[in-house]
C-alpha positions in Angstrom: -13.8 28.5 8.7 -16.1 26.2 9.4 -16.2 22.5 8.0 -19.3 23.6 5.4 -17.4 26.8 4.7 -14.1 24.6 4.0 -15.9 22.4 1.6 -17.6 25.2 -0.2 -13.8 26.0 -1.2 -12.9 22.7 -1.8 -15.9 22.8 -4.8 -15.4 26.2 -5.5 -11.9 25.7 -6.3 -12.5 22.4 -8.4 -14.8 23.9 -10.1 -12.3 26.2 -11.8 -9.7 24.2 -12.6 -10.4 23.6 -16.9 -8.6 20.2 -16.2 -10.4 18.8 -13.5 -13.5 16.0 -15.1 -14.6 14.9 -11.4 -14.7 15.8 -7.9 -15.7 12.3 -5.9 -16.2 12.8 -2.3 -16.2 9.3 -0.4 -15.9 8.5 3.5 -18.4 9.7 6.2 -18.6 13.4 5.2 -20.3 12.0 2.0 -22.2 9.4 4.4 -24.1 9.3 7.3 -23.9 13.2 8.7 -24.4 11.9 12.2 -21.3 9.4 12.2 -19.0 12.5 10.7 -17.5 14.4 14.1 -14.9 17.2 14.6 -12.2 15.0 14.0 -13.7 13.8 10.3 -11.3 14.6 7.7 -12.4 14.6 3.6 -11.5 12.1 1.1 -11.1 12.6 -2.3 -11.2 11.9 -5.7 -9.1 13.6 -8.1 -10.4 12.9 -11.8 -8.4 14.6 -14.2 -7.3 15.1 -17.7 -3.5 16.1 -16.2 -3.2 13.9 -13.0 0.3 14.6 -13.0 -0.3 18.2 -12.0 -2.2 17.0 -8.6 1.1 14.3 -8.2 2.7 16.9 -5.8 1.6 19.3 -2.6 2.3 22.7 -3.6 -1.3 23.5 -5.3 -3.0 22.9 -2.5 -2.4 26.5 -1.3 -5.0 27.0 -3.3 -8.4 26.2 -1.9 -7.5 27.8 1.6 -4.6 28.4 3.8 -2.8 25.0 4.5 -0.8 24.4 7.4 1.4 21.6 6.0 0.9 18.6 3.0 2.8 16.0 2.0 2.3 13.5 -1.1 3.0 9.3 -1.0 2.2 6.6 -2.7 0.5 4.5 -1.0 0.9 0.8 -0.6 -2.1 0.2 -2.7 0.2 2.1 -5.7 -1.9 5.6 -5.6 -0.3 9.1 -5.2 -2.3 10.8 -2.3 -1.9 13.9 -1.1 -3.0 14.8 2.0 -2.6 18.1 3.8 -4.2 20.0 6.7 -5.5 23.7 6.1 -6.5 26.1 9.6 -8.3 25.3 12.3 -6.9 21.0 11.7 -9.4 20.5 9.0 -7.6 17.6 7.1 -8.1 16.0 4.0 -6.7 13.5 1.1 -6.7 13.8 -2.5 -6.0 11.2 -4.8 -5.4 12.0 -7.8 -6.0 9.7 -11.1 -6.7 10.3 -15.1 -9.8 10.9 -16.2 -9.2 8.1 -19.6 -8.3 5.4 -17.0 -11.1 6.0 -14.5 -13.8 6.1 -17.3 -12.6 2.1 -18.2 -12.7 1.1 -14.7 -16.5 2.5 -14.4 -17.4 0.8 -17.9 -16.0 -2.3 -16.9 -17.3 -2.0 -13.9 -20.5 -2.5 -15.4 -19.3 -5.8 -17.3 -18.8 -7.8 -13.6 -19.6 -11.2 -16.4 -15.5 -10.0 -17.8 -14.4 -10.7 -15.1 -12.3 -13.5 -16.3 -11.2 -11.4 -19.4 -10.1 -8.5 -17.5 -6.4 -7.6 -17.0 -5.7 -8.2 -13.4 -4.6 -4.3 -13.2 -7.6 -3.4 -13.9 -9.3 -5.2 -11.4 -7.9 -4.1 -8.7 -8.6 -0.7 -9.9 -12.0 -1.7 -9.6 -12.3 -3.4 -6.7 -9.9 -0.7 -4.8 -12.6 2.0 -6.7 -15.4 0.1 -4.8 -13.5 0.1 -1.2 -12.8 3.7 -1.4 -16.6 4.4 -2.9 -18.9 2.1 -0.9 -17.1 2.0 1.7 -19.0 4.9 3.9 -20.6 7.0 0.9 -19.6 9.2 -1.4 -20.7 12.3 -3.5 -20.2 13.7 -7.1 -19.2 17.4 -6.1 -17.9 18.5 -9.5 -18.7 16.5 -13.4 -20.9 16.1 -15.8 -24.3 13.7 -15.6 -21.5 11.5 -18.3 -19.6 11.1 -14.6 -23.0 10.4 -12.2 -24.0 7.7 -14.9 -20.5 6.6 -14.7 -20.7 6.1 -10.7 -24.0 4.6 -11.2 -21.9 1.1 -11.8 -21.1 1.1 -7.7 -24.6 0.0 -7.4 -23.9 -3.1 -9.8 -23.3 -6.8 -7.6 -19.8 -7.1 -7.8 -17.3 -10.6 -7.2 -14.7 -10.1 -4.8 -11.6 -10.5 -5.4 -9.8 -13.8 -3.3 -6.9 -15.4 -2.6 -5.0 -17.8 -4.7 -3.8 -20.3 -3.4 -0.3 -19.7 -3.7 -1.1 -16.3 -2.4 -2.7 -18.3 0.8 0.8 -20.4 0.9 2.5 -17.6 0.4 1.1 -15.5 3.5 1.6 -18.4 5.5 5.5 -19.1 4.8 6.1 -15.8 5.6 4.0 -15.0 8.7 6.2 -18.5 10.5 9.8 -17.0 9.0 9.2 -13.8 10.4 7.9 -15.0 13.1 10.8 -16.1 13.9 12.3 -12.9 13.3 10.6 -11.5 15.5 11.0 -13.9 18.3 15.0 -13.5 18.1 14.7 -9.5 18.3 12.5 -10.2 21.5 15.7 -12.6 22.7 18.5 -10.3 22.0 16.7 -8.0 23.3 16.2 -5.2 20.9 11.9 -4.7 22.0 12.4 -1.6 19.5 13.3 -3.3 16.7 10.7 -6.6 17.7 7.8 -3.9 17.4 8.4 -2.0 15.0 8.3 -5.7 13.1 5.8 -7.3 15.5 3.7 -5.0 13.8 4.3 -5.3 9.8 3.8 -9.0 11.2 0.3 -8.5 11.1 -0.2 -6.1 9.1 1.4 -7.2 6.0 0.1 -11.1 6.4 -2.3 -11.3 9.6 -4.5 -8.9 8.2 -4.3 -10.6 4.5 -6.1 -13.8 5.5 -8.3 -12.2 8.2 -9.3 -10.4 4.9 -9.9 -13.6 3.8 -11.5 -15.0 6.2 -14.2 -12.4 6.2 -15.2 -12.3 2.5 -15.0 -16.2 2.6 -18.4 -15.3 5.2 -19.6 -12.5 2.9 -18.5 -9.4 4.7 -16.5 -6.9 2.6 -13.5 -6.3 4.0 -11.3 -3.1 3.7 -8.0 -2.9 3.3 -4.8 -2.0 5.8 -7.6 -2.6 8.3 -10.2 -0.1 7.2 -14.1 -0.2 8.8 -12.2 -3.7 10.4 -14.3 -2.9 13.5 -17.5 -3.6 11.2 -15.8 -6.7 9.3 -14.4 -8.4 12.2 -16.3 -11.1 14.3 -15.9 -10.3 18.2 -13.8 -13.2 18.7 -11.5 -11.7 15.8 -12.0 -8.1 17.3 -10.6 -9.7 20.7 -8.0 -11.5 19.3 -6.5 -8.6 17.7 -6.4 -6.7 20.3 -2.8 -6.7 21.9 -0.3 -4.5 23.6 3.3 -4.0 22.7 6.1 -2.2 24.6 9.8 -2.4 25.1 9.4 -5.2 27.5 10.1 -8.4 26.4 7.8 -10.4 28.6 5.0 -7.7 26.9 6.3 -8.3 23.7 6.5 -12.5 23.7 3.1 -12.6 24.7 1.6 -10.0 22.3 3.2 -12.4 19.3 1.8 -15.8 21.0 -1.1 -14.3 20.6 -0.8 -14.1 17.3 0.6 -16.8 16.6 -2.7 -18.5 18.1 -4.9 -15.6 15.6 -2.8 -16.2 12.6 -3.0 -20.6 12.8 -6.7 -20.5 13.3 -7.9 -18.0 10.6 -5.0 -19.2 7.7 -6.4 -23.1 8.7 -10.1 -21.8 8.4 -8.9 -20.2 5.3 -7.2 -23.2 3.8 -10.0 -25.5 4.7 -13.1 -23.2 3.1 -10.7 -22.6 0.2 -9.3 -26.6 0.0 -5.8 -25.3 0.0 -3.3 -27.4 1.3 -1.0 -26.0 3.7 2.8 -26.4 4.9 3.2 -28.9 8.2 4.2 -25.4 10.0 4.0 -27.6 13.8 7.7 -28.3 14.4 8.1 -23.8 13.9 5.2 -22.8 16.1 6.3 -25.6 18.7 9.5 -24.0 18.6 8.1 -20.9 19.1 5.9 -21.4 21.5 8.7 -23.0 24.1 11.3 -20.4 23.7 8.4 -17.4 23.8 6.3 -18.8 26.6 9.7 -19.1 27.9 10.3 -15.3 27.6 6.7 -14.7 28.9 7.2 -16.3 32.1 10.1 -14.9 32.9 10.9 -12.5 36.4 11.1 -9.1 35.7 14.9 -8.1 36.5 
């Protein structure tokens, strides 16, 4: 089964589902075909009058022979069904309620009403724009009404900024959790330290990096998606770090992330005119202890 055959099967299947209002393809498969390689997957918005029907993974076998599939709720609060078909062809489907997406696209045409919109609607607009505008999109199944709705994606739209409270929350959490990671390194519990270090970076360092990139006029995407396109060269170097079960390696990795977070949080706070607490005492304590571990000779 070639990629072209696979995509044709998905379109044929979707066209036969009476409850499906639209099928939207996003990502590299929808945009510049020169960026597509043999490992590229397919990412779909599955817009349905009965989205609950597609919230488990049982139905994917209707498309093509399937090796494995599962359903999960993503950090963004939506259900995603991921399936691996014959020949390792992979597709992700996000089932969405048709009425909700009609509201999202209707509101997307009215950015001047942003301050009147409930936060949930604003997040729906932002997530839709991030998903579809990141690499391109194509309407594969759907009426002319859905073509017109998707035209709202071409409008300029303000990006969401972190509130002063959110900036402080990320800063407080980073320094508290850095102490926790250090203690895991010092005990030593290296595998737990690796786990918590990566969560520290994912949940707090990248949140601040996204805000810094947004302030620089970039269009950052959550979960570090396409980060190579919106991080500058310095930040790309700083976000490259190595971990492993050696406490010295972990200490060096955490030291690097401490330097990065201090820089980016101060940059964001300065630009946004947010007063952050003084974290110098905890930083000095962490650096002193981590540098001792990092400089220790191997036993």
